[in-house]
C-alpha positions as CSV (number, residue, x, y, z in Angstrom):
1,X,80.2,-221.6,114.6
2,X,78.2,-219.0,112.0
3,X,74.7,-219.2,114.1
4,X,77.0,-218.0,117.0
5,X,78.6,-215.4,115.4
6,X,75.2,-214.6,113.8
7,X,73.5,-214.3,117.3
8,X,76.7,-212.3,118.6
9,X,76.3,-209.7,116.2
10,X,72.4,-209.4,116.4
11,X,72.9,-209.2,120.4
12,X,75.7,-205.9,119.7
13,X,73.2,-204.4,117.4
14,X,70.4,-204.7,120.1
15,X,72.5,-203.2,122.6
16,X,73.5,-200.7,120.6
17,X,70.2,-199.5,119.4
18,X,68.8,-199.7,123.2
19,X,72.0,-197.6,124.2
20,X,71.1,-195.1,121.6
21,X,67.7,-195.2,122.6
22,X,68.6,-194.3,126.4
23,X,71.3,-191.8,125.5
24,X,68.4,-189.8,123.4
25,X,65.8,-190.0,125.5
26,X,68.0,-188.6,128.2
27,X,68.9,-185.6,126.1
28,X,65.7,-184.6,124.8
29,X,62.6,-186.1,126.7
30,X,59.2,-185.8,125.7
31,X,56.4,-183.7,126.9
32,X,55.0,-186.6,129.3
33,X,58.8,-187.3,130.7
34,X,59.4,-184.1,131.5
35,X,56.0,-183.5,133.6
36,X,56.7,-187.1,135.5
37,X,60.0,-185.8,136.4
38,X,58.7,-182.4,137.7
39,X,55.7,-184.6,139.3
40,X,58.1,-186.2,141.4
41,X,60.3,-183.6,142.4
42,X,60.6,-183.4,146.3
43,X,59.9,-179.5,146.8
44,X,56.1,-178.5,146.8
45,X,56.0,-176.3,143.9
46,X,57.5,-178.2,141.6
47,X,55.2,-181.0,142.3
48,X,52.7,-179.2,142.3
49,X,53.2,-177.8,138.6
50,X,54.1,-181.4,137.6
51,X,50.7,-182.5,139.0
52,X,49.3,-179.7,136.7
53,X,50.8,-180.3,134.0
54,X,50.3,-184.1,133.9
55,X,46.2,-183.7,134.4
56,X,46.5,-181.1,131.9
57,X,48.7,-183.3,129.5
58,X,46.1,-186.0,129.5
59,X,43.1,-183.5,129.4
60,X,44.2,-181.9,126.6
61,X,44.2,-185.7,124.8
62,X,41.0,-186.2,126.1
63,X,41.9,-188.8,128.2
64,X,39.8,-187.8,131.0
65,X,40.5,-191.2,133.1
66,X,44.1,-190.8,133.4
67,X,43.5,-186.8,134.2
68,X,41.4,-187.8,137.2
69,X,44.4,-189.5,138.8
70,X,45.9,-186.3,139.2
71,X,42.8,-184.1,140.3
72,X,43.3,-184.2,143.8
73,X,44.7,-180.7,145.4
74,X,44.4,-178.9,142.2
75,X,42.0,-175.8,141.9
76,X,40.0,-174.8,138.8
77,X,39.8,-178.4,137.3
78,X,35.9,-178.4,137.3
79,X,35.8,-175.2,135.4
80,X,38.1,-176.5,132.9
81,X,36.0,-179.7,132.4
82,X,33.1,-177.4,132.1
83,X,34.5,-175.8,129.3
84,X,36.4,-178.5,127.6
85,X,34.7,-182.3,128.8
86,X,32.3,-183.4,126.0
87,X,30.1,-184.7,128.6
88,X,30.1,-181.4,130.7
89,X,29.3,-179.3,127.3
90,X,26.1,-181.7,126.4
91,X,25.0,-181.2,129.6
92,X,25.1,-177.6,129.3
93,X,23.4,-177.4,126.1
94,X,20.7,-179.7,127.6
95,X,20.4,-177.2,130.2
96,X,20.3,-174.3,128.4
97,X,18.1,-175.5,125.4
98,X,15.8,-176.4,128.3
99,X,15.6,-173.3,129.8
100,X,12.5,-170.9,129.4
101,X,12.6,-167.1,128.8
102,X,16.1,-167.5,127.5
103,X,17.8,-164.2,127.0
104,X,20.8,-162.9,124.5
105,X,23.2,-163.9,126.9
106,X,21.7,-167.5,127.3
107,X,21.9,-167.9,123.4
108,X,25.2,-166.5,123.3
109,X,26.2,-169.4,126.1
110,X,24.6,-171.6,124.1
111,X,26.2,-170.8,120.6
112,X,29.8,-170.9,122.2
113,X,29.1,-174.4,123.9
114,X,27.8,-175.7,120.5
115,X,30.6,-174.1,118.6
116,X,33.1,-176.1,121.2
117,X,31.5,-179.2,120.7
118,X,31.6,-178.6,116.9
119,X,27.4,-178.3,116.1
120,X,28.5,-175.0,114.1
121,X,25.0,-174.6,112.3
122,X,23.5,-175.0,115.6
123,X,25.8,-172.4,117.1
124,X,25.1,-170.1,114.3
125,X,21.0,-170.3,114.5
126,X,21.8,-169.4,118.3
127,X,23.8,-166.5,117.5
128,X,20.7,-165.5,115.1
129,X,18.3,-165.4,118.1
130,X,20.7,-163.5,120.3
131,X,20.8,-161.0,117.8
132,X,17.0,-161.1,117.5
133,X,16.5,-160.5,120.9
134,X,19.0,-157.8,121.6
135,X,20.2,-156.2,118.3
136,X,21.9,-153.5,119.4
137,X,24.3,-155.1,121.4
138,X,27.6,-154.3,119.7
139,X,29.3,-157.4,120.6
140,X,26.1,-159.7,119.1
141,X,25.9,-157.4,116.1
142,X,29.7,-157.5,115.2
143,X,29.2,-161.6,115.8
144,X,26.0,-161.7,114.0
145,X,27.3,-160.2,110.9
146,X,30.6,-162.3,111.1
147,X,28.8,-165.3,110.9
148,X,25.8,-164.8,108.4
149,X,27.8,-163.2,105.6
């Protein structure tokens, strides 16, 4: 008899917790749930924004496999990947390093990409080389003196 009563009490507690969870999640949905809701709306503009937000949600968490599922019908995806995806950034570093006759802009682009990858010391060296090639360019001059203090 006591075992059955204990089971009923545990069952009621579980039902209460599930109900509480449902009410809470309905009233305060997380960002992923909000994006999914927007994605599944029938009007085209909400669907597009939902798709874009879902793509950005996964891409910003570096989950490129799930982000790729939402890439169809989106513009500017490749630009974002080139500026954020580590594999694309490493590829750009390799291309810039292997380029012969680099100018100041090439070194500046290399520094930006190295900085995005967290290679801060290499980025500083690239800024120094850019400044050496074009010491009178105001933006390079300012950048050079801000990183060599």
